[in-house]
C-alpha positions, 0 to 999 in steps of 0.5 A: 930920911934926909932934911936939907938946910943951910946955915949962915952966921952973923957975928956980933962985934961984942961977942968976945965980951959976952956969951952971945956969939951972934945970930945963926940963920938956918934955911930949911930947904926940903925933906925927902925919903920920909914915910909917906902914909900917916894912916888909912887914906892919909898922907903925912903933914910934915914940919921941921923943928929946930932947937938951939939952947933954949930956943925952938922954932918950926916951919909951917906944916905942909898938908898932905905932902907925904914924905917929901916937901919943900919948905924954903923957910929961914929961921934965926937963933940968938946963938950963945958961945957954948951952944954948939948942937943944933937939934933938927927933927921932922914931925907929922902934924896930927890932931891929938899929938904930933908923930916924930918921923926922924931927928938928927943933931948937927954939930956947929963947930 
């Protein structure tokens, strides 16, 4: 499975004096090669969740998109100096509980 995204830093001039390093902008472009079916006659409804430190954001859900979807959504994090791992997870949205389709940690160093 593959999730495609880009990252862009905006650095805060006061970052050296505090633990705030700057704003991290992440664009979730797309996913591909994930499972297509979520049950009998049902396709997966994927969304991507990103976590950095104590902040967690997610894209919108792509209803019945299956294992490949285009998101083109920008998410922004207030990155602290000691937060160096961006957690990326892809889920299938379900009524009762969401199913995790895959996950990956991205080292920001």
